[in-house]
N, C-alpha and C positions, 0 to 999 in steps of 0.2 A: 833556370834549367832551360839548356837548347832543346829545338825540337826532336833531335834524334835521342835525344835522354827521356823527354816522354813517351814518344813512341815505344822504346824498349821496355820503360814501365810499364804501359799499358799493355803491352804482348806480356809480358812474364804475369800481369794480373789475370790476363783472360786464361792465359794455360791454367795457372792454378786453381781457378773458379771452375776448371772441368777435371781437375783433379782427382777430387772424392771418390771416384767408383764407377762403375757402372749405373746407366739409366735406373735399371731395374733395383737395384741396391739404394739407391739416392730416394727411389720412389718407398719404396719399403720401411726405410728412415724418417722420411721427412714428410711424406702422402698423407693423407686424412686418415684418422685413424679406424673411424666406424667401415668405410669402404676396402680399406687394407685388410681388416678383421674378415669382411664377409667373404674379401675375394680369395684368403686363403682358406677359410671355413668351408665354403662351398667344395672347393677341391678335395679337401681331405675327407668330409662325407662320403663325397663317391668313392675315394679309396677305400675307406672302412665299410661301406656297402659290397664292393666288388670282391674286397678279401674275405670278409666274413660270412655276409648272408649268401650272394650269389654262389661262391664257390661251395659252400656247406651243400646247397639245396641243390645245384647240379648232381653231385657226387651222390647225394641222397638219393634223388631221381634214378640214375641208372644202377645204383647198389640195389636200391629196393627192387628191380627186375628181377635180382638173382634170389631172393626170398626174403621170408621174416628175419630168418638167423644171420643173412648177410648184413640186414640195415639194423640188427641189435647190435652185431658185431661194431658195427661202424661208430654207432650212438657210444659204446663205452670208450672210444679213442677220441671223439670230439670234445670232451672236456679237459684233454690233455691239449689236443693240439690249441685248444682256445686258450689255455694257458701260455703256453709257448707264444704264442701270437700276442697276446696281451702282454706279457713281458717284454717280447721284441719290439714290439709297437708301441705301445703306451710307456711302460716304465722306461726301459733302457733307451729305446727311441725317442721318447720326451726328452729322456736326459741329454742324449747326442744332439737332438735337433737344439734345443736351448742352450747347450754351450757354443756352439758353431753360431747362432745366433748372434748372444752375446758377444763374442769374440769379432765377428763381424761390425755390428754397431759400437765397438768401441776402436775398431780399425786395426785388430790384432789378426791380419788377414794369413799373417803363418801360422800361427796359431788354430786358425780356423780350418786351414789345412790339414795340419797335422793332427787334428781332432777326428778326423775323416779315417785317417788311419790308424789310429787309438780306437776308434770306436769298432772298425773293423776287428781288431785283435779281443777287443770285449767280447764280441759278437760272436768270433769264433770260439773262443773259450767256452759261453752259454751252450754254443749248438753242441761239442762236445760233452757237456755235462749232461744235456737232455737226450743224446744219441745213447752214452752210454747206462743210463737209467733205463732208459725206455726198450733197447735192445736186449739188454742183461737181464733187467728185473721184470720186461712185459709180464712175462707168463705167470708170475707172482701176482702184478699190479691187477691186473685183468681178472683173476679168479678172485682177488679178494674183493673186487668191484662186483664180482656176480656172476662173470661170464663163464660157462658151461661149456661140452661140447661143441658141436660146428659153430656156435656165437663164439665161443671163447678163440677157436682156429682163425672165424674171420677176423676178430680185433686183431690177434696177431699178424696177420696178413697185412692187413693194412697199416698197423703201427708201423711193421718193418720198413715197410716204403716211405713212408713220410718221416720217419725219424732218422732212417739212415740220410736222407736228404736235408737233415736240420740244419746245415750250415747254408743252404740255398735260402730258407727262410729268415735267418737271423742276419745274410749277407746282404739278402733286399732289405729289411726294415733298417739297416745301416745306410745303407746308401739312399734309400726314402728319406730318412731324417736328415741326411746331409743337406738334400735337395729341398724338404722344408725348412731348414733351418737358413738357407739361402733366399728362402722368398719365393722360391719359383714353384709352388703346388700346382699348379695348372699341369705342369708337365708330367706329373705324377699320375694324374687323373687320365690323360691319356697314353699312358705306358701301361697302366693296369685294367683299363677296358681291352685295351690289344691283347693283353697277356690273357685276360678271361675268355675273349673268343677264341685263342689257342686252345686253352683249358676247355672248353666245351668241345671242339674237335676231337682231343686227343681222349677224354675221358672214355667215350664210346669205343674208340678205335681201338686202343689198350685194352680195354675190359673184355669185349667181344671179338676183336681181331676184324682183318680186312686184307684181302689179297696175303702178301707174303708176311704181313704183321700176327702172330699167333695171338688167341686168346688168352691175358693173364688174369681175368676174373677181377677180384677185390683189388689185387695186388697194382693192376694197370692202372685204376681209380687214383692211387696212393702217387703211383711214378708220373702221372699226366699231371695232377700239382704239383710237383717237386719241377719238373720239365718245364711249366709255365712260370712258377716263382724264379727259375734259373736264367730263361730267357729276359725276364724284365731286370734282373740284377744285370745282365749283361748289356742292356740298355741303358742303364742308368749309371753304369761304370763308363761306357761310353761318353756318355750325355757330360758329367761330370769331368771326363779326362780332356773332352773337347774346347774346354775354355768359355763355357757359357754362362758359368756362375761366379760367384766370388771367391770360390775354394778351387785351390790348384794342388789338390794333393801328390804328393812324389815321395819316393822312397831315396831319392838323391840326397845323401847330405843330413839327414833327418834322423835324429835320438830318439829314442823313447823317452818320454817324459812324464815324472811321476805324477807331477802337476796336473797334467791333462787328464791321466785315468782317475785320479780323487775328482777332478771335476766333473767328469761323467759319474763316478760311481757314488757319489754323495748323493745327488739326485737319484740316479735308477736305481742303486739298491733299496732305499726304501720304500720307493714306488712300487717294486715289485713285490711287496707284503699283499698291496691288495688284491691280485688277482687270484695268489694264492689261497688267502682268505676267503674267496669268493669260490673258489673250486672246492674247497671243504666244506664251506657251508651247503654247498649243490649236492657233494657226495650224501653230507646228512639226511639232505631230504628225501634223496634217491633211496638209501637202506630204509628210512622210516615208511615208504609207500610201497616195498618190494613186493610182501607177500601176498599170494593169492593170483597173481597174473603175470602172464609175459606181458613186459615193457618195453618200448622203443622209444626212446629219448631223443629230441631233438634240441638240442642248447643252441641258443642264437643270443648275440650282443642286444642289449636291451638300450641302453643309452652310451653313445659314444664318449659323450665326456664324462659320464658318471661311471663308466665300468662298469655297470649292472648286468647281470645276464637274465634271461625269461627262461622257463622249462617247460617245455610242450610235453606234456605226455600224450599218448596213444596207447591205449590200453586195448590187449589181444587176449581175450580170455581163452583159455586151452580149450582143445575142444574135448566134449564129453567122451 
């Protein structure tokens, strides 16, 4: 073999060795297992703490300044928000992330990119279901949960603001899952912390008003949450479209594939049963301990990996 042939062969070999994909994707596929898991898990913990604990605490703090009835109304809505977040993040979100990760690992980058679009469609469908049920059936649902008078009215105000923007929750969850499935969870931690900073600013501004912004009361708290989630979705959409991940979602020339919908739903649909059962159990405990007192409930997530809830009760006896 001539020297020229050897050089050509070495050049082709060198190019093929760098072909497998971005360095981050190779690190995800070939890096040490324990350090890779810890790196991904640490960012996911930040995301879950910010999304569930901090967001709920901030809103409860400011809504509590409007009185116990407003706080009690907020507490009626929290279990349903938790249900939506659990289904969007852990159930359908986990299914989307795992499907994208499997496709990337198998070298099916076209499928990985298409799964993002299919996931957005699934999320939009779920958002429509939640919005329709809570916007139309909200008065009956919160009445059955024990809401009366001003507590019932406060629950409806907050619920209507939140679930009218259900698409923002589901879109954020889908894009979060796509980035997580691509193995770049650290980006999520940065985006969520920035979004929560925006949320902390917007809640008092929209609730109590400032300058030309009129006070919106408890509705403002819900609008602030939807606004921060919408901003997070826009940033993640830009990040994915910028080509910084192993996925390249596009509508040009793409056709919806039943196989990809099945790949998401065969995991996400069964996993959605767990948060539903958790909420039903929580409602059962709520009804058992209801008589003889006015109670404000605060639900928060107990264990991110197990999906359990802890229920904290603050009992406020009626004045004699």
